[in-house]
C-alpha positions as semicolon CSV with decimal commas, in nm:
position;residue;x (nm);y (nm);z (nm)
1;M;4,179;-1,116;-3,907
2;K;4,490;-0,939;-3,816
3;K;4,415;-0,640;-3,605
4;F;4,452;-0,286;-3,705
5;V;4,634;-0,057;-3,483
6;L;4,614;0,339;-3,525
7;Y;4,892;0,429;-3,695
8;I;5,001;0,781;-3,544
9;L;5,013;0,597;-3,176
10;L;5,248;0,326;-3,332
11;I;5,487;0,559;-3,466
12;L;5,541;0,806;-3,246
13;H;5,763;0,628;-3,004
14;S;6,090;0,741;-3,213
15;S;6,450;0,691;-3,087
16;L;6,510;0,916;-2,757
17;F;6,877;0,930;-2,802
18;F;7,168;0,965;-3,040
19;A;6,967;1,076;-3,316
20;Q;7,152;0,956;-3,624
21;K;7,307;1,209;-3,891
22;Q;7,221;0,961;-4,153
23;K;7,072;1,169;-4,435
24;F;6,729;0,993;-4,592
25;T;6,534;1,035;-4,920
26;H;6,234;1,084;-5,076
27;Q;6,211;0,774;-5,162
28;D;6,321;0,626;-4,825
29;S;5,999;0,826;-4,688
30;L;5,754;0,676;-4,969
31;R;5,884;0,320;-4,882
32;G;5,909;0,350;-4,528
33;S;5,624;0,582;-4,388
34;V;5,263;0,486;-4,396
35;T;5,147;0,742;-4,648
36;K;4,807;0,862;-4,735
37;E;4,782;0,648;-5,058
38;R;4,855;0,332;-4,812
39;V;4,644;0,394;-4,468
40;W;4,350;0,415;-4,676
41;W;4,320;0,033;-4,727
42;N;4,375;-0,259;-4,525
43;L;4,522;-0,560;-4,769
44;L;4,318;-0,858;-4,801
45;H;4,483;-1,087;-5,063
46;Y;4,743;-1,115;-5,284
47;Q;4,692;-1,355;-5,611
48;L;5,039;-1,329;-5,772
49;D;5,098;-1,540;-6,078
50;V;5,463;-1,545;-6,238
51;K;5,646;-1,656;-6,527
52;V;6,021;-1,713;-6,480
53;D;6,224;-1,707;-6,813
54;I;6,554;-1,850;-6,656
55;Q;6,735;-1,793;-7,024
56;N;6,687;-1,397;-7,015
57;K;6,662;-1,366;-6,610
58;Y;6,335;-1,190;-6,679
59;V;6,037;-1,211;-6,488
60;S;5,661;-1,099;-6,578
61;G;5,317;-1,142;-6,495
62;S;5,048;-1,011;-6,246
63;N;4,907;-0,958;-5,923
64;R;4,573;-0,944;-5,814
65;I;4,532;-0,720;-5,547
66;Q;4,256;-0,721;-5,307
67;Y;4,164;-0,460;-4,989
68;E;3,926;-0,341;-4,796
69;V;3,843;0,046;-4,792
70;L;3,880;0,191;-4,432
71;K;3,800;0,576;-4,540
72;N;3,723;0,750;-4,890
73;Y;4,041;0,806;-5,126
74;Q;4,091;0,775;-5,474
75;T;4,468;0,699;-5,497
76;I;4,610;0,374;-5,449
77;Q;5,048;0,357;-5,394
78;I;5,184;0,032;-5,514
79;D;5,553;-0,046;-5,525
80;L;5,776;-0,185;-5,777
81;Q;6,140;-0,109;-5,778
82;D;6,334;-0,039;-6,154
83;P;6,439;-0,181;-6,357
84;M;6,107;-0,369;-6,310
85;Q;5,819;-0,168;-6,472
86;L;5,418;-0,171;-6,414
87;I;5,295;-0,209;-6,771
88;K;4,901;-0,178;-6,703
89;V;4,676;-0,154;-6,398
90;T;4,306;-0,264;-6,424
91;Q;3,989;-0,240;-6,221
92;N;3,679;-0,404;-6,299
93;D;3,847;-0,493;-6,646
94;K;3,895;-0,102;-6,734
95;N;4,228;0,049;-6,770
96;L;4,356;0,298;-6,460
97;K;4,577;0,579;-6,477
98;Y;4,889;0,592;-6,282
99;K;5,204;0,811;-6,202
100;K;5,544;0,683;-6,130
101;D;5,764;0,853;-5,822
102;G;6,047;0,647;-5,810
103;D;5,970;0,307;-5,715
104;A;5,601;0,393;-5,629
105;Y;5,336;0,408;-5,829
106;F;5,030;0,593;-5,740
107;I;4,718;0,458;-5,925
108;Y;4,429;0,664;-5,988
109;L;4,098;0,507;-5,888
110;N;3,789;0,566;-6,134
111;E;3,520;0,421;-5,930
112;T;3,448;0,588;-5,552
113;Q;3,581;0,390;-5,276
114;N;3,323;0,356;-5,016
115;I;3,411;0,241;-4,669
116;G;3,378;-0,098;-4,579
117;D;3,349;-0,217;-4,958
118;Q;3,622;-0,519;-5,035
119;N;3,794;-0,421;-5,366
120;E;4,070;-0,530;-5,619
121;I;4,294;-0,418;-5,869
122;K;4,500;-0,637;-6,104
123;V;4,863;-0,492;-6,175
124;Y;5,081;-0,627;-6,449
125;F;5,448;-0,609;-6,465
126;Q;5,760;-0,727;-6,620
127;G;6,120;-0,703;-6,632
128;K;6,465;-0,818;-6,488
129;P;6,485;-0,786;-6,157
130;I;6,809;-0,662;-5,925
131;E;7,071;-0,967;-5,893
132;A;7,176;-1,025;-5,618
133;I;7,561;-1,001;-5,553
134;N;7,609;-1,128;-5,207
135;P;7,272;-1,284;-5,105
136;P;7,060;-1,263;-4,860
137;W;7,219;-0,954;-4,742
138;D;7,248;-0,729;-5,061
139;G;6,922;-0,875;-5,193
140;G;6,795;-0,966;-5,544
141;F;6,737;-1,278;-5,770
142;V;6,985;-1,522;-5,743
143;W;7,039;-1,745;-6,055
144;K;7,291;-2,005;-6,061
145;K;7,326;-2,355;-6,185
146;D;7,372;-2,682;-5,940
147;K;7,679;-2,880;-6,019
148;D;7,491;-3,119;-6,267
149;Q;7,443;-2,805;-6,459
150;N;7,081;-2,760;-6,399
151;D;6,946;-2,403;-6,335
152;F;6,919;-2,324;-5,947
153;I;6,707;-1,994;-5,926
154;A;6,568;-1,811;-5,567
155;N;6,508;-1,471;-5,479
156;A;6,613;-1,323;-5,166
157;N;6,494;-0,938;-5,041
158;Q;6,456;-0,907;-4,675
159;S;6,607;-0,565;-4,697
160;I;6,589;-0,426;-5,020
161;G;6,205;-0,538;-5,027
162;A;5,949;-0,763;-5,215
163;S;5,910;-0,482;-5,499
164;I;6,306;-0,575;-5,647
165;W;6,039;-0,829;-5,818
166;W;5,676;-0,811;-5,813
167;P;5,442;-0,510;-5,754
168;C;5,310;-0,458;-5,392
169;K;5,241;-0,280;-5,083
170;D;5,582;-0,300;-4,995
171;N;5,592;-0,162;-4,607
172;P;5,577;-0,407;-4,317
173;Y;5,285;-0,274;-4,125
174;D;5,032;-0,447;-4,331
175;E;4,995;-0,812;-4,431
176;P;4,735;-0,979;-4,626
177;D;4,451;-1,068;-4,397
178;N;4,342;-1,370;-4,596
179;G;4,720;-1,507;-4,715
180;V;4,838;-1,508;-5,077
181;D;4,809;-1,741;-5,366
182;I;5,133;-1,785;-5,565
183;M;5,128;-1,944;-5,924
184;V;5,503;-1,937;-6,049
185;T;5,558;-2,099;-6,392
186;T;5,887;-2,321;-6,456
187;P;6,007;-2,505;-6,733
188;E;5,881;-2,869;-6,732
189;N;6,210;-3,017;-6,629
190;L;6,215;-2,809;-6,289
191;T;6,022;-2,754;-5,962
192;D;5,902;-2,459;-5,807
193;V;5,862;-2,433;-5,432
194;S;5,705;-2,131;-5,268
195;N;5,526;-2,065;-4,933
196;G;5,231;-2,248;-4,810
197;R;5,084;-2,580;-4,939
198;L;5,089;-2,702;-5,308
199;M;4,748;-2,714;-5,451
200;E;4,814;-2,820;-5,799
201;V;5,056;-2,855;-6,083
202;I;4,933;-2,730;-6,433
203;H;5,150;-2,912;-6,720
204;N;5,112;-2,614;-7,015
205;D;5,146;-2,693;-7,368
206;N;5,456;-2,504;-7,414
207;S;5,692;-2,732;-7,237
208;T;5,614;-2,558;-6,908
209;K;5,416;-2,625;-6,583
210;T;5,307;-2,446;-6,337
211;Y;5,281;-2,461;-5,934
212;H;5,014;-2,306;-5,739
213;W;5,084;-2,264;-5,374
214;K;4,851;-2,116;-5,117
215;V;4,924;-1,958;-4,818
216;T;4,626;-1,922;-4,580
217;K;4,745;-1,675;-4,310
218;P;4,934;-1,319;-4,319
219;I;5,264;-1,309;-4,437
220;N;5,487;-1,025;-4,496
221;S;5,580;-0,910;-4,837
222;Y;5,953;-1,022;-4,857
223;A;5,901;-1,380;-4,698
224;I;5,710;-1,481;-5,015
225;N;5,969;-1,653;-5,239
226;V;6,032;-1,870;-5,549
227;N;6,293;-2,126;-5,544
228;I;6,294;-2,315;-5,859
229;A;6,572;-2,624;-5,914
230;N;6,541;-2,989;-5,964
231;Y;6,431;-3,066;-5,661
232;V;6,381;-3,409;-5,485
233;H;6,123;-3,402;-5,189
234;F;6,082;-3,602;-4,849
235;N;5,853;-3,552;-4,538
236;Y;5,786;-3,600;-4,201
237;Q;5,476;-3,530;-3,963
238;Y;5,569;-3,376;-3,644
239;K;5,346;-3,437;-3,336
240;G;5,326;-3,113;-3,172
241;E;5,123;-2,866;-2,952
242;K;4,874;-2,810;-3,226
243;G;4,871;-3,185;-3,336
244;L;5,021;-3,286;-3,645
245;L;5,240;-3,061;-3,864
246;D;5,339;-3,132;-4,211
247;C;5,739;-3,069;-4,269
248;D;5,865;-3,106;-4,606
249;Y;6,189;-3,080;-4,723
250;Y;6,313;-3,001;-5,154
251;V;6,666;-3,055;-5,199
252;L;6,907;-3,092;-5,468
253;P;6,913;-3,482;-5,567
254;Y;7,315;-3,542;-5,477
255;H;7,207;-3,407;-5,143
256;L;6,922;-3,620;-5,031
257;E;7,162;-3,840;-4,778
258;A;7,299;-3,585;-4,606
259;A;6,976;-3,384;-4,569
260;Q;6,801;-3,667;-4,446
261;K;7,057;-3,689;-4,193
262;Q;7,094;-3,274;-4,114
263;F;6,734;-3,204;-4,094
264;E;6,667;-3,448;-3,806
265;Q;6,736;-3,143;-3,621
266;V;6,404;-3,004;-3,730
267;P;6,172;-3,185;-3,456
268;M;6,417;-3,104;-3,222
269;M;6,453;-2,740;-3,294
270;L;6,014;-2,770;-3,290
271;E;6,009;-2,930;-2,971
272;A;6,254;-2,648;-2,814
273;F;6,075;-2,357;-2,997
274;E;5,714;-2,490;-2,909
275;H;5,827;-2,535;-2,498
276;W;5,964;-2,167;-2,514
277;F;5,771;-1,974;-2,770
278;G;5,415;-2,157;-2,807
279;P;5,269;-2,342;-3,079
280;Y;5,428;-2,328;-3,430
281;P;5,264;-2,021;-3,601
282;F;5,134;-2,192;-3,912
283;Y;5,025;-2,517;-3,882
284;E;4,784;-2,454;-4,149
285;D;5,054;-2,400;-4,393
286;S;5,276;-2,639;-4,298
287;F;5,674;-2,613;-4,256
288;K;5,909;-2,617;-4,511
289;L;6,307;-2,636;-4,559
290;V;6,418;-2,569;-4,927
291;E;6,770;-2,572;-5,020
292;A;6,888;-2,235;-5,183
293;P;7,198;-2,100;-5,385
294;Y;7,296;-1,878;-5,097
295;L;7,294;-1,936;-4,731
296;G;6,918;-1,922;-4,643
297;M;6,667;-1,706;-4,517
298;E;6,294;-1,733;-4,306
299;H;6,094;-1,710;-4,577
300;Q;5,741;-1,785;-4,397
301;S;5,688;-2,155;-4,410
302;S;5,925;-2,234;-4,688
303;V;6,249;-2,144;-4,485
304;T;6,557;-2,161;-4,737
305;Y;6,828;-2,354;-4,664
306;G;7,205;-2,358;-4,769
307;N;7,463;-2,406;-4,507
308;G;7,627;-2,704;-4,631
309;Y;7,469;-2,956;-4,441
310;S;7,677;-2,939;-4,152
311;N;7,671;-2,776;-3,786
312;G;7,744;-2,432;-3,679
313;Y;7,750;-2,135;-3,969
314;L;7,911;-2,256;-4,251
315;G;8,098;-2,501;-4,010
316;N;8,215;-2,212;-3,766
317;D;8,096;-2,149;-3,425
318;L;8,013;-1,789;-3,403
319;S;8,044;-1,804;-2,995
320;G;8,411;-1,959;-2,990
321;T;8,273;-2,169;-2,727
322;G;8,251;-2,511;-2,895
323;W;7,855;-2,490;-2,815
324;G;7,778;-2,338;-3,185
325;L;7,890;-2,666;-3,321
326;K;7,620;-2,868;-3,201
327;F;7,330;-2,723;-3,410
328;D;7,299;-2,603;-3,730
329;F;7,265;-2,236;-3,749
330;I;7,051;-2,202;-4,040
331;I;6,800;-2,472;-3,936
332;I;6,777;-2,321;-3,561
333;H;6,792;-1,942;-3,658
334;E;6,590;-1,906;-4,010
335;S;6,302;-2,149;-3,836
336;G;6,324;-1,929;-3,515
337;H;6,210;-1,658;-3,732
338;E;5,875;-1,837;-3,772
339;W;5,782;-1,703;-3,443
340;F;5,982;-1,356;-3,437
341;A;5,931;-1,208;-3,798
342;N;5,675;-1,402;-3,927
343;N;5,426;-1,441;-3,656
344;I;5,499;-1,140;-3,498
345;T;5,637;-0,862;-3,746
346;N;5,778;-0,533;-3,669
347;F;5,531;-0,179;-3,774
348;D;5,834;-0,050;-3,898
349;A;6,150;-0,125;-4,052
350;A;6,330;0,075;-3,772
351;D;6,170;-0,195;-3,455
352;M;6,382;-0,482;-3,680
353;W;6,497;-0,571;-3,338
354;I;6,178;-0,771;-3,273
355;H;6,272;-0,989;-3,589
356;E;6,636;-1,045;-3,488
357;S;6,718;-1,004;-3,138
358;F;6,435;-1,262;-3,021
359;T;6,528;-1,485;-3,296
360;T;6,914;-1,462;-3,211
361;Y;6,815;-1,563;-2,860
362;S;6,644;-1,853;-2,991
363;E;6,942;-2,046;-3,069
364;I;7,055;-1,979;-2,700
365;L;6,746;-2,131;-2,589
366;Y;6,764;-2,399;-2,852
367;L;7,092;-2,505;-2,670
368;D;6,943;-2,445;-2,333
369;Y;6,648;-2,698;-2,390
370;H;6,860;-2,983;-2,508
371;F;7,225;-2,930;-2,377
372;G;7,128;-2,684;-2,062
373;T;7,107;-2,414;-1,945
374;A;7,502;-2,338;-1,897
375;A;7,530;-2,427;-2,214
376;G;7,303;-2,157;-2,366
377;N;7,480;-1,915;-2,135
378;E;7,837;-2,009;-2,235
379;Y;7,721;-1,960;-2,591
380;L;7,563;-1,648;-2,546
381;I;7,879;-1,475;-2,359
382;G;8,128;-1,589;-2,589
383;Y;7,918;-1,487;-2,896
384;R;7,889;-1,140;-2,732
385;K;8,237;-1,057;-2,846
386;K;8,070;-0,944;-3,198
387;I;7,909;-0,657;-3,038
388;K;7,965;-0,310;-3,215
389;N;7,816;-0,029;-3,038
390;D;7,835;0,145;-3,357
391;R;7,466;0,293;-3,359
392;P;7,120;0,231;-3,163
393;I;6,966;-0,059;-3,247
394;I;6,644;0,115;-3,303
395;G;6,683;0,306;-3,646
396;Q;6,475;0,622;-3,770
397;Y;6,154;0,579;-3,817
398;K;5,917;0,593;-4,136
399;V;6,225;0,603;-4,362
400;N;6,318;0,194;-4,389
401;D;6,615;0,240;-4,165
402;R;6,683;-0,106;-3,973
403;G;6,950;0,082;-3,704
404;S;7,261;-0,091;-3,604
405;N;7,318;-0,513;-3,685
406;D;7,375;-0,501;-3,307
407;M;6,967;-0,593;-3,317
408;Y;7,127;-0,959;-3,337
409;I;7,361;-1,023;-3,052
410;K;7,363;-0,710;-2,867
411;G;6,974;-0,741;-2,876
412;A;6,992;-1,128;-2,760
413;A;7,226;-1,026;-2,464
414;M;6,970;-0,753;-2,403
415;I;6,719;-1,017;-2,377
416;H;6,938;-1,236;-2,162
417;T;6,998;-0,989;-1,915
418;L;6,630;-0,936;-1,890
419;R;6,576;-1,316;-1,827
420;Q;6,858;-1,250;-1,516
421;I;6,642;-0,976;-1,400
422;I;6,330;-1,136;-1,407
423;N;6,486;-1,435;-1,216
424;D;6,215;-1,693;-1,312
425;D;6,232;-1,880;-1,626
426;E;5,847;-1,990;-1,551
427;K;5,761;-1,699;-1,598
428;F;6,004;-1,551;-1,880
429;R;5,898;-1,843;-2,064
430;K;5,535;-1,729;-2,042
431;I;5,622;-1,414;-2,153
432;L;5,747;-1,521;-2,475
433;R;5,430;-1,751;-2,514
434;G;5,224;-1,462;-2,428
435;L;5,360;-1,231;-2,695
436;N;5,321;-1,511;-2,964
437;K;4,971;-1,594;-2,855
438;D;4,839;-1,255;-2,789
439;F;5,003;-1,067;-3,110
440;Y;4,956;-1,384;-3,316
441;H;4,988;-1,289;-3,694
442;Q;4,974;-0,935;-3,616
443;T;5,214;-0,641;-3,704
444;V;5,344;-0,478;-3,418
445;S;5,590;-0,174;-3,270
446;S;5,858;-0,205;-3,034
447;K;5,673;0,015;-2,755
448;Q;5,396;-0,263;-2,787
449;V;5,650;-0,534;-2,711
450;E;5,840;-0,328;-2,441
451;D;5,486;-0,264;-2,246
452;Y;5,399;-0,593;-2,281
453;I;5,699;-0,742;-2,140
454;S;5,683;-0,463;-1,857
455;E;5,342;-0,564;-1,781
456;H;5,396;-0,918;-1,717
457;S;5,726;-0,931;-1,600
458;G;5,614;-0,677;-1,295
459;L;5,875;-0,475;-1,384
460;T;5,944;-0,096;-1,465
461;L;6,174;-0,141;-1,745
462;D;6,138;0,191;-1,965
463;T;6,472;0,297;-1,874
464;F;6,606;-0,043;-1,945
465;F;6,481;-0,053;-2,297
466;D;6,577;0,290;-2,364
467;Q;6,988;0,211;-2,271
468;Y;6,984;-0,087;-2,462
469;L;6,765;0,013;-2,791
470;R;6,813;0,346;-2,796
471;T;7,133;0,437;-2,690
472;V;7,541;0,270;-2,784
473;K;7,623;0,286;-2,424
474;I;7,673;-0,037;-2,211
475;P;7,583;0,030;-1,872
476;V;7,882;0,048;-1,611
477;L;7,870;-0,036;-1,256
478;Q;8,138;0,181;-1,128
479;C;8,279;0,048;-0,790
480;N;8,497;0,210;-0,521
481;I;8,651;-0,071;-0,312
482;T;8,824;0,022;0,034
483;S;8,940;-0,227;0,337
484;K;8,594;-0,214;0,490
485;A;8,336;-0,094;0,193
486;I;8,227;-0,129;-0,173
487;K;8,062;0,169;-0,306
488;Y;7,893;0,171;-0,622
489;R;7,687;0,340;-0,859
490;Y;7,574;0,347;-1,244
491;K;7,747;0,521;-1,492
492;K;7,699;0,534;-1,889
493;V;7,370;0,513;-1,841
494;V;7,041;0,718;-1,941
495;D;6,823;0,892;-1,636
496;G;6,653;0,672;-1,409
497;F;6,840;0,368;-1,461
498;N;6,818;0,097;-1,185
499;I;6,790;-0,234;-1,287
500;P;6,918;-0,493;-1,033
501;V;7,230;-0,679;-1,100
502;K;7,380;-0,995;-0,976
503;V;7,730;-0,957;-0,814
504;Y;7,979;-1,221;-0,620
505;I;8,177;-1,031;-0,361
506;N;8,463;-1,255;-0,252
507;D;8,243;-1,528;-0,449
508;E;7,947;-1,501;-0,221
509;A;7,630;-1,433;-0,491
510;I;7,467;-1,063;-0,390
511;W;7,219;-0,879;-0,584
512;L;7,255;-0,510;-0,578
513;N;7,015;-0,266;-0,665
514;P;7,211;0,042;-0,770
515;T;7,131;0,361;-0,935
516;T;7,317;0,676;-1,059
517;S;7,368;0,807;-0,690
518;W;7,654;0,630;-0,478
519;Q;7,519;0,348;-0,244
520;E;7,785;0,145;-0,022
521;I;7,759;-0,239;0,092
522;Q;7,995;-0,283;0,456
523;T;8,280;-0,565;0,418
524;S;8,475;-0,713;0,682
525;K;8,782;-0,727;0,467
526;R;8,905;-0,574;0,150
527;A;8,662;-0,740;-0,101
528;H;8,674;-0,880;-0,464
529;I;8,348;-0,783;-0,681
530;R;8,274;-0,930;-1,000
531;I;7,897;-0,929;-1,189
532;D;7,756;-1,192;-1,324
533;Q;7,845;-1,253;-1,683
534;N;7,490;-1,269;-1,769
535;F;7,446;-0,974;-1,756
536;L;7,532;-0,721;-2,016
537;I;7,671;-0,459;-1,781
538;E;8,025;-0,386;-1,744
539;L;8,235;-0,302;-1,432
540;S;8,455;-0,038;-1,346
541;K;8,654;-0,017;-1,061
């Protein structure tokens, strides 16, 4: 069962620097905070039953929500975004009254909610979900045709939220302890692929069939997906750290041969990531790659793929070094999210860096494992040119604010810098594996992750994380060089910033321990100094 951590302790660690001026609405607060209508109940299980009417781009169905009562309260918040509509709510077959407040529905329970009880409500819904224009970034449903004119349907809703198409507790802090059952009804000639394992296919009397998928582990709401197409299936069993892992692949028929070749990278990915991060977190629910009508996303145990069966990011190397063409970006990056996003999930959207920084760094670690440390380093250094420093990586808490997209590459560069400071890859690896073991299937705050790394590295990293996560400033090592000495100090840093840095003085590697006060190192002649490129630190002379 997923451990609950006191809400107040997790959210008080807000951004310390460069408070953002963005204005947030009442709806942002309803979506992004743990309201009093959410905090009193622990989510246990969803039973989601949906019918997808492709011709009318319409979704309807019900969600049976099982929960445990943590404190006495009589109103429950369920989220469902317009234009979807909640049409009825029942408990013990009796209709319940509710009030709509934007995208939140406040449902009034008739029966007394006693602490420790396990109860359920059933929510009925229908409507035309938001249609994605540029998936997966803007989010919504995707209604397309494959080149044989068969329907090709999927959802992608990480940022916009799962409540764009089904009613749920649409906040990342709480996941269903006992997983979810997903029933999707499709036309008879098509196949649905969702999360977890396929339990049965029911052939109905009206030229439709219903696919029943079961997830046994906690799952974040945005990861729950439907993929409807004329799929063909092939599979593979990977011998991993926890035994045999079922790997299932669903692709369009005319891509079968290309997929069989390209997906040979899956066991390579699993081997590298189990080495660095520990066992794949969802052996019980299997691993799947599913072709989708958009680039791809990290749906738990049902990773979607649309990268054109080529290496790189749509055939391009994001780093400009050549190393980005050694692997399929979507297979590696989106699968990396199984560890960071799906196993370890941010408690608040403001801490999305936990998902994206570590997963971007998984690309570097994949290269490191299969092609050597120098390859991973070069890729990371080349990739860093995409850092914008537009706003802090950590967003505003309690308003569903993700912070800067620098959480990807700047966050990965921060982790890479941390790896250099630790200066012990085995210790670094133990920390990554420890995070996935000690926070197994939990939602966590940035502070928890920061404190864990500090404790297990034996380093004091408060100002390190404040600098890279909560400001837009890149640390600068300022040097004054004379004929006999180098004076140095940090500038453009938070108070107390003092991480060690590896430099080369006349090509000799030396570790310095700068602070914001001037220090001096003697030299026998006028020296040339450069910073090891693996550190996200700039040099000013």
